[in-house]
C-alpha positions as CSV (number, residue, x, y, z in Angstrom):
1,M,-76.7,-30.3,109.1
2,E,-74.8,-30.3,105.8
3,R,-73.5,-27.1,104.3
4,I,-75.0,-25.8,101.1
5,P,-72.4,-27.0,98.5
6,D,-70.4,-24.9,96.1
7,C,-71.5,-21.6,97.5
8,T,-69.9,-18.5,99.1
9,G,-71.6,-16.2,101.5
10,V,-71.0,-12.6,100.5
11,I,-71.5,-9.4,102.5
12,L,-71.8,-6.2,100.4
13,A,-70.4,-3.4,102.5
14,G,-69.9,-0.7,99.9
15,G,-72.5,1.9,101.1
16,Q,-71.5,5.2,102.7
17,A,-74.2,5.1,105.4
18,T,-74.5,8.9,105.2
19,R,-77.7,8.9,107.2
20,L,-75.8,7.2,110.1
21,G,-72.8,9.6,110.1
22,G,-70.7,7.4,107.8
23,V,-70.4,4.5,110.2
24,A,-69.3,1.1,108.7
25,K,-72.7,-0.6,109.1
26,G,-71.2,-4.0,109.4
27,L,-69.7,-2.9,112.7
28,L,-73.0,-2.0,114.2
29,Q,-73.4,-3.9,117.5
30,S,-76.2,-6.5,117.7
31,G,-75.9,-7.7,121.3
32,P,-72.4,-8.7,122.1
33,A,-71.3,-9.1,118.4
34,T,-71.1,-6.9,115.4
35,L,-73.5,-7.5,112.4
36,A,-70.5,-8.6,110.3
37,A,-69.4,-11.1,112.9
38,R,-72.9,-12.6,113.2
39,T,-73.4,-12.8,109.5
40,L,-70.0,-14.4,108.9
41,A,-70.6,-16.9,111.7
42,L,-73.9,-17.9,109.9
43,F,-72.1,-18.1,106.6
44,G,-69.5,-20.5,108.2
45,E,-72.4,-22.8,109.2
46,L,-74.2,-22.6,105.9
47,F,-71.5,-22.4,103.3
48,G,-68.0,-22.8,104.8
49,R,-66.8,-19.9,102.6
50,A,-67.3,-16.2,102.8
51,L,-66.0,-12.9,101.5
52,V,-66.7,-9.2,101.9
53,V,-67.0,-6.6,99.1
54,A,-65.9,-3.2,100.5
55,N,-64.0,-0.4,98.9
56,D,-62.7,0.5,102.3
57,P,-61.3,-2.8,103.6
58,A,-60.0,-1.6,107.0
59,P,-63.2,-2.2,109.1
60,Y,-63.4,-5.8,107.8
61,L,-59.8,-7.0,107.9
62,P,-60.0,-8.3,111.5
63,F,-62.6,-10.9,110.4
64,A,-59.9,-12.9,108.5
65,V,-62.0,-13.4,105.4
66,P,-61.2,-12.1,101.9
67,V,-62.1,-8.4,101.4
68,V,-62.4,-7.3,97.8
69,P,-63.2,-3.9,96.2
70,D,-65.6,-3.1,93.4
71,R,-63.9,-3.9,90.0
72,I,-66.2,-1.4,88.3
73,P,-66.5,1.6,90.7
74,G,-69.6,3.8,91.2
75,K,-72.2,1.2,90.3
76,G,-73.7,0.6,93.8
77,A,-75.0,-2.8,94.7
78,P,-74.9,-4.2,91.1
79,G,-71.2,-3.3,91.1
80,G,-70.8,-5.2,94.4
81,L,-72.6,-8.2,92.9
82,H,-70.2,-8.1,90.0
83,A,-67.1,-8.0,92.3
84,A,-68.5,-10.9,94.3
85,L,-69.2,-13.0,91.2
86,A,-65.8,-12.3,89.8
87,S,-63.9,-13.0,93.0
88,A,-65.7,-16.1,94.3
89,D,-64.2,-19.5,93.5
90,T,-67.6,-21.3,93.9
91,G,-70.3,-21.8,91.3
92,W,-72.8,-19.9,93.5
93,I,-72.9,-16.9,95.8
94,F,-75.4,-15.8,98.4
95,V,-75.4,-12.0,98.8
96,V,-76.6,-9.9,101.7
97,G,-76.2,-6.3,102.8
98,C,-73.9,-5.6,105.7
99,D,-76.8,-4.1,107.8
100,M,-79.2,-7.1,107.9
101,P,-79.5,-8.3,111.6
102,L,-82.2,-10.9,111.3
103,L,-80.8,-13.3,108.7
104,D,-82.2,-16.9,109.3
105,G,-80.4,-20.0,108.2
106,S,-83.7,-22.0,107.6
107,A,-85.0,-19.2,105.4
108,I,-81.8,-19.1,103.4
109,R,-81.9,-22.9,102.9
110,F,-85.5,-22.6,101.8
111,L,-84.5,-20.2,99.1
112,W,-81.6,-22.4,98.0
113,D,-83.9,-25.4,97.7
114,R,-86.3,-23.4,95.4
115,R,-83.8,-21.8,93.0
116,G,-83.7,-24.7,90.5
117,E,-80.6,-24.0,88.4
118,R,-81.3,-20.3,88.2
119,A,-80.4,-17.3,90.2
120,A,-83.0,-16.9,92.9
121,A,-84.4,-13.9,94.9
122,V,-87.6,-12.9,96.6
123,E,-90.3,-10.4,95.6
124,W,-91.5,-9.1,99.0
125,V,-94.2,-6.7,99.8
126,R,-91.9,-3.7,99.5
127,G,-90.3,-4.8,96.3
128,F,-87.5,-6.9,94.9
129,E,-85.0,-8.2,97.4
130,G,-81.8,-8.6,95.4
131,L,-79.7,-8.4,98.5
132,H,-81.0,-11.6,100.0
133,A,-80.4,-13.7,96.9
134,F,-78.5,-16.6,95.3
135,W,-76.6,-15.7,92.1
136,S,-74.8,-18.3,90.0
137,K,-71.4,-17.7,88.5
138,G,-73.1,-18.0,85.1
139,C,-74.6,-14.6,85.7
140,L,-71.2,-12.9,85.6
141,A,-71.0,-12.2,81.9
142,A,-74.5,-10.6,81.8
143,V,-73.8,-8.5,84.8
144,E,-70.5,-7.3,83.3
145,R,-72.2,-6.4,80.0
146,M,-75.1,-4.6,81.7
147,L,-72.7,-2.5,83.9
148,A,-70.6,-1.6,80.8
149,E,-73.8,-0.4,79.1
150,G,-75.3,1.6,82.0
151,D,-76.5,1.5,85.5
152,P,-78.8,-1.5,85.8
153,S,-80.9,-2.3,88.9
154,L,-80.6,-5.6,90.6
155,R,-84.1,-6.3,89.4
156,A,-83.1,-5.7,85.8
157,I,-80.1,-8.0,86.2
158,A,-82.3,-10.7,87.7
159,Q,-84.8,-10.4,84.8
160,A,-81.9,-10.6,82.3
161,V,-80.5,-13.8,83.7
162,G,-83.8,-15.5,84.1
163,A,-83.8,-15.6,87.9
164,R,-86.3,-17.5,89.9
165,I,-88.1,-14.9,91.8
166,L,-90.2,-16.2,94.7
167,P,-93.5,-14.4,95.3
168,A,-94.3,-13.0,98.7
169,E,-96.9,-15.6,99.3
170,E,-94.4,-18.4,98.9
171,W,-91.8,-16.6,101.1
172,R,-94.4,-16.1,103.9
173,T,-94.4,-19.9,104.5
174,V,-90.9,-19.6,106.0
175,D,-90.7,-16.0,107.0
176,P,-94.2,-14.6,107.5
177,E,-93.1,-11.0,108.4
178,G,-90.2,-10.7,106.1
179,R,-87.8,-10.3,109.0
180,S,-84.9,-11.6,106.8
181,F,-85.0,-8.4,104.8
182,E,-84.8,-5.9,107.7
183,N,-81.9,-3.5,107.4
184,A,-80.6,-0.4,109.1
185,N,-80.5,2.8,107.1
186,T,-81.6,5.4,109.7
187,V,-81.3,6.2,113.4
188,A,-84.9,5.1,113.7
189,D,-84.0,1.7,112.2
190,L,-81.2,1.3,114.8
191,R,-83.6,2.0,117.6
192,R,-86.2,-0.3,116.2
193,L,-83.8,-3.2,115.7
194,G,-81.9,-2.7,119.0
195,L,-78.6,-1.9,117.3
196,E,-75.8,0.2,118.6
197,V,-73.2,2.2,116.8
198,P,-69.5,1.1,117.4
199,G,-68.3,2.0,120.8
200,G,-70.4,-0.3,123.0
201,P,-72.9,0.6,125.7
202,G,-74.2,4.2,125.8
203,R,-73.9,4.6,122.0
204,R,-77.4,3.3,121.2
205,A,-79.3,5.5,118.7
206,R,-81.7,7.9,120.4
């Protein structure tokens, strides 16, 4: 299957994971591989290019992809989006969090096909999913301006750039249960998703 053209897959790995003891969530084990390894393998199939946004690059250097820090510190996920847009050399980026174990290539292609020429994300039952979204390079100036003016949410940025936001009803045709948006924030999430903290067998969350 052909790769999605002119697009870089981006992992945002800037969170502190305080509820998980500060572990680098991209290094959580999902079966024999880490989440970062699984996501980067998928990005290799879909896009052919990838990068990681992380203020602490050390956990991600072994993956042999570019690792860049936030250019505007202290802005959370919007700051990570800004760093990704500024660093990518493609016209588009697809951004996910580092702790999303159930990403699906068919669902990602579905979103790409429905973006038109605009940034594209999904409005799921629990809210706006800005970390499973395509963003165009043309969004960079608006993101930079909004970060300079304050602390915008990803939703506010999407609205400002005129993003195509798919409703839950449309997304359910490809991902009925919203599995693509599952992420690991708590020990209960690790247990539910079958993830293990770095260190291999015996370290599964209890």
